C-alpha positions in Angstrom: 59.6 -219.5 -79.9 58.6 -215.8 -79.3 60.8 -213.7 -76.9 59.8 -213.4 -73.3 58.0 -210.1 -72.6 59.4 -207.5 -70.2 56.9 -207.5 -67.3 58.7 -206.4 -64.2 55.6 -205.2 -62.4 53.8 -208.5 -63.0 56.9 -210.4 -61.6 57.0 -208.2 -58.5 53.3 -208.6 -57.8 53.5 -212.4 -58.1 56.6 -212.4 -55.8 54.7 -210.3 -53.3 51.7 -212.7 -53.4 54.0 -215.7 -52.7 55.4 -213.8 -49.7 51.9 -213.1 -48.3 51.0 -216.7 -48.7 54.1 -218.3 -47.3 54.5 -215.9 -44.4 50.8 -215.8 -43.7 50.4 -219.5 -43.6 53.5 -219.9 -41.4 52.1 -217.5 -38.9 48.7 -219.1 -39.0 50.3 -222.6 -38.5 51.8 -221.3 -35.2 48.2 -220.5 -34.0 46.4 -223.5 -35.6 48.8 -226.4 -35.3 46.7 -228.6 -37.5 47.7 -226.4 -40.4 51.3 -227.5 -40.2 50.4 -230.8 -41.8 49.3 -229.0 -45.0 51.7 -226.1 -45.0 54.2 -227.4 -47.5 51.4 -228.6 -49.9 49.7 -225.2 -49.9 52.9 -223.3 -50.4 54.0 -225.6 -53.2 50.7 -225.3 -54.9 51.0 -221.5 -54.7 54.5 -221.5 -56.3 53.4 -223.8 -59.1 49.9 -222.4 -59.8 50.6 -218.7 -59.8 53.2 -218.5 -62.6 51.5 -221.2 -64.8 48.1 -219.5 -64.5 49.5 -216.1 -65.4 51.4 -217.5 -68.4 48.3 -219.3 -69.5 46.2 -216.2 -69.3 48.8 -214.2 -71.3 49.1 -216.9 -73.9 52.8 -217.4 -73.2 54.5 -220.8 -73.5 55.9 -222.2 -70.2 58.6 -223.9 -72.2 60.0 -220.4 -72.9 60.5 -220.1 -69.2 62.4 -223.5 -68.9 59.3 -225.2 -67.4 59.5 -228.5 -69.3 60.7 -232.1 -69.1 63.1 -232.1 -72.0 66.9 -232.7 -71.7 66.6 -234.7 -68.5 69.8 -236.6 -69.3 71.7 -233.3 -69.5 70.1 -232.1 -66.2 71.2 -235.3 -64.5 74.8 -234.9 -65.8 75.0 -231.3 -64.7 73.6 -232.1 -61.3 76.0 -235.0 -60.8 79.1 -232.9 -61.8 78.2 -230.1 -59.4 77.5 -232.5 -56.6 81.0 -234.0 -57.1 82.6 -230.6 -57.0 80.6 -228.8 -54.3 79.5 -231.4 -51.8 83.0 -232.2 -50.4 83.7 -228.5 -50.0 80.3 -227.9 -48.4 80.8 -230.8 -45.9 84.1 -229.2 -44.7 82.4 -225.9 -44.1 79.4 -227.7 -42.5 81.7 -229.4 -40.0 83.4 -226.2 -39.0 80.0 -224.5 -38.6 78.6 -227.3 -36.4 81.7 -227.7 -34.2 83.1 -224.1 -34.0 79.9 -222.0 -34.2 77.1 -224.3 -32.8 79.5 -226.1 -30.5 78.2 -229.5 -31.4 80.2 -232.8 -31.4 80.9 -234.9 -34.5 79.5 -238.3 -33.3 78.9 -240.7 -36.2 78.5 -243.6 -33.8 75.3 -241.9 -32.4 73.8 -241.2 -35.8 70.5 -243.0 -36.3 68.7 -243.3 -39.6 65.8 -245.3 -38.3 63.3 -242.7 -37.1 59.9 -242.4 -35.5 56.8 -241.9 -37.6 56.5 -238.5 -39.4 53.7 -237.3 -37.1 56.1 -237.6 -34.1 59.2 -236.3 -35.9 57.3 -233.1 -36.8 58.5 -231.4 -33.5 57.2 -227.9 -32.6 59.9 -225.3 -33.2 58.6 -223.3 -30.3 56.5 -225.5 -28.0 53.4 -223.7 -26.7 51.3 -224.8 -23.7 48.7 -227.4 -24.8 45.0 -226.5 -24.6 43.2 -227.6 -21.5 42.6 -231.3 -21.6 45.3 -232.0 -24.2 48.5 -234.1 -23.9 51.2 -233.3 -26.5 53.7 -236.0 -27.6 56.6 -235.5 -30.0 60.1 -236.7 -30.8 62.6 -234.4 -29.3 65.8 -235.7 -30.9 66.7 -239.2 -32.2 66.5 -240.9 -28.8 64.1 -238.8 -26.8 60.4 -238.1 -26.7 58.7 -235.1 -24.9 55.4 -235.2 -23.2 53.6 -231.9 -22.3 50.1 -231.8 -20.8 47.5 -229.5 -19.3 44.5 -231.1 -17.6 41.5 -229.7 -15.8 42.3 -228.5 -12.3 42.4 -231.4 -9.9 43.1 -234.1 -12.5 46.4 -236.0 -12.5 48.2 -237.6 -15.5 49.4 -241.1 -14.9 50.8 -243.8 -17.1 53.9 -245.5 -18.4 55.9 -245.9 -21.6 57.0 -249.4 -22.6 60.3 -249.0 -24.4 64.0 -249.0 -23.8 64.1 -248.0 -21.0 60.6 -248.2 -19.5 59.4 -244.9 -18.0 56.7 -244.1 -15.5 54.5 -241.1 -16.1 53.1 -239.3 -13.0 52.3 -235.6 -12.6 49.7 -233.0 -11.6 47.3 -231.2 -13.8 50.1 -229.5 -15.7 53.5 -230.8 -16.5 56.3 -231.6 -18.9 58.5 -234.7 -19.1 61.3 -235.9 -21.3 61.3 -239.6 -22.0 64.4 -241.5 -23.1 63.6 -243.7 -26.1 66.6 -245.6 -27.2 64.8 -248.7 -28.4 63.0 -249.6 -31.7 59.5 -249.1 -30.5 57.4 -247.5 -27.7 54.0 -248.0 -26.3 52.5 -245.1 -24.4 49.7 -245.7 -22.0 48.1 -242.7 -20.3 45.2 -242.0 -18.0 43.7 -238.6 -16.8 41.6 -238.3 -13.7 41.7 -242.1 -13.3 40.3 -242.9 -16.8 42.2 -243.9 -19.9 43.0 -240.8 -22.0 40.7 -240.6 -25.0 42.7 -240.8 -28.3 41.4 -237.4 -29.5 43.1 -235.8 -26.5 46.6 -237.2 -27.3 48.1 -234.8 -29.9 51.2 -235.8 -31.9 53.9 -233.5 -33.2 53.7 -229.8 -34.1 50.6 -230.4 -36.2 48.8 -231.8 -33.2 47.3 -234.7 -35.1 45.1 -236.9 -32.8 46.3 -240.4 -32.0 44.4 -243.2 -33.5 44.2 -245.0 -30.2 45.5 -245.1 -26.7 47.7 -246.9 -25.8 49.6 -245.2 -28.6 52.3 -247.4 -30.3 55.1 -246.1 -32.5 57.9 -248.0 -34.2 61.1 -246.7 -35.8 61.7 -247.3 -39.5 63.6 -246.0 -42.5 60.5 -244.8 -44.4 61.2 -241.2 -43.4 64.0 -241.3 -46.0 61.6 -241.9 -48.8 59.3 -239.3 -47.4 62.2 -236.8 -47.1 63.2 -237.4 -50.8 59.7 -237.0 -52.1 59.1 -233.8 -50.0 62.3 -232.2 -50.9 61.9 -233.0 -54.6 58.2 -232.4 -55.2 57.1 -230.0 -52.5 60.3 -227.9 -52.0 62.7 -228.0 -55.0 60.3 -228.3 -57.9 57.9 -225.5 -56.9 60.7 -223.1 -55.8 62.7 -223.7 -59.0 59.6 -223.4 -61.3 58.8 -220.0 -59.7 62.2 -218.5 -59.0 64.4 -219.9 -61.7 61.7 -220.7 -64.3 59.3 -217.8 -64.1 61.0 -215.0 -62.1 64.6 -215.4 -63.5 63.3 -215.6 -67.1 61.2 -212.4 -66.6 64.2 -210.6 -65.1 66.4 -211.8 -68.0 64.2 -209.8 -70.3 64.4 -206.8 -67.9 68.2 -207.0 -67.6 69.3 -208.2 -71.1 73.0 -207.7 -70.6 74.8 -211.0 -70.7 78.2 -212.5 -69.7 79.7 -216.0 -70.2 80.5 -218.0 -67.1 82.0 -221.5 -67.4 80.9 -221.5 -71.0 77.3 -220.6 -70.3 75.6 -217.3 -71.2 74.0 -215.8 -68.1 72.3 -212.5 -67.2 74.3 -211.3 -64.1 71.8 -208.8 -62.9 68.9 -211.2 -63.3 70.9 -213.9 -61.4 71.7 -211.5 -58.6 68.2 -210.1 -58.1 66.5 -213.6 -58.4 68.9 -214.9 -55.7 68.3 -211.8 -53.5 64.6 -212.2 -53.7 65.0 -216.0 -53.0 67.0 -215.3 -49.9 64.6 -212.6 -48.7 61.7 -215.0 -49.0 63.4 -217.6 -46.9 64.4 -215.0 -44.3 60.9 -213.6 -43.9 59.5 -217.1 -43.2 62.1 -217.8 -40.5 63.7 -214.5 -39.5 67.3 -215.7 -38.8 70.4 -214.2 -40.4 71.7 -217.6 -41.5 68.7 -218.0 -43.7 70.1 -215.3 -46.0 72.9 -217.7 -46.9 70.7 -219.4 -49.4 71.6 -216.5 -51.7 74.8 -218.3 -52.6 73.5 -221.7 -53.7 70.7 -219.8 -55.5 73.4 -218.3 -57.8 74.3 -221.8 -58.8 70.7 -222.8 -59.2 70.3 -219.9 -61.6 73.4 -220.9 -63.5 72.0 -224.4 -63.9 68.8 -223.0 -65.3 70.8 -221.3 -68.0 73.2 -224.3 -68.6 70.4 -226.9 -68.7 68.0 -225.0 -70.8 65.3 -225.6 -68.2 64.6 -225.9 -64.5 65.2 -229.7 -64.2 68.9 -229.5 -63.3 68.2 -226.9 -60.7 65.4 -229.0 -59.2 67.6 -232.1 -58.9 70.6 -230.2 -57.4 68.4 -228.1 -55.1 66.8 -231.3 -53.7 70.2 -232.9 -53.4 71.5 -230.0 -51.4 68.6 -230.1 -49.0 69.0 -233.8 -48.5 72.7 -233.4 -47.8 72.0 -230.9 -45.1 69.4 -233.1 -43.4 71.5 -236.3 -43.5 74.8 -234.6 -42.5 73.1 -233.0 -39.5 72.4 -236.5 -38.1 76.2 -236.9 -37.4 76.3 -234.0 -34.9 74.9 -233.9 -31.4 
């Protein structure tokens, strides 16, 4: 297999393109809520398509960049070993962060793993006023829904929510109401100006998907867990590992050829550092919060796994497992 070419400029250009796409689409999704439903797919396609298209045009073999399906058994073993070693340590730190820094309570008795449909769970990070004529509905926590509306002047919103407990809805042309939802299902009946609200005016979640019908019915289930696994594996971990640890880290290995052995594996320290720094910067620019920079540290391990496993598979599995752990552990804190 021929050595990987030193192409630092190409690598930086592709990295800049991924930033433009991810940050640009994120900003656009704040303006056009419907884009939220396609955001992960578009970003994942960018991370997968760009490096593979460039390698194809240059006649370079993706296998030289660790992008292959070989040695899956080794990848599974490496992932399992690092999960056994790091997850208990992480959970201790996660508990301290949640309790001491975020001032949450550890309440396992209140953890619920039956959730509302995905379109409701996709809650807006920064709820904006609905457009005139719209009513927005989303899950605001495991046992609460939120209803936000803006109707033409003079119209009133009326209705009721059949659930546990039942809740009456009554307000003026603009309003916001939190709805306790501790049961297994809800049925939302709404009227505006005395007429039943048309389904296209009831918008669900951050994406603002139109309801199929009014009354709108939703039931809790455990299907979100399967959806979460598939999303984290196929739309988050796989494309990020292909781009960062497959393409970018391998390109930087050629730029910084000096190696060291770490836990019996030959790595390129400078390449590992800069790949992780760019990985953290990308996460920070999408959501500008200092804690987002902390992904620098697991990225170092993702990079080590790339070298130890001979490909990106171990990093994909461990990356997805880490994200799943964060999501599930968070359900125990309120």
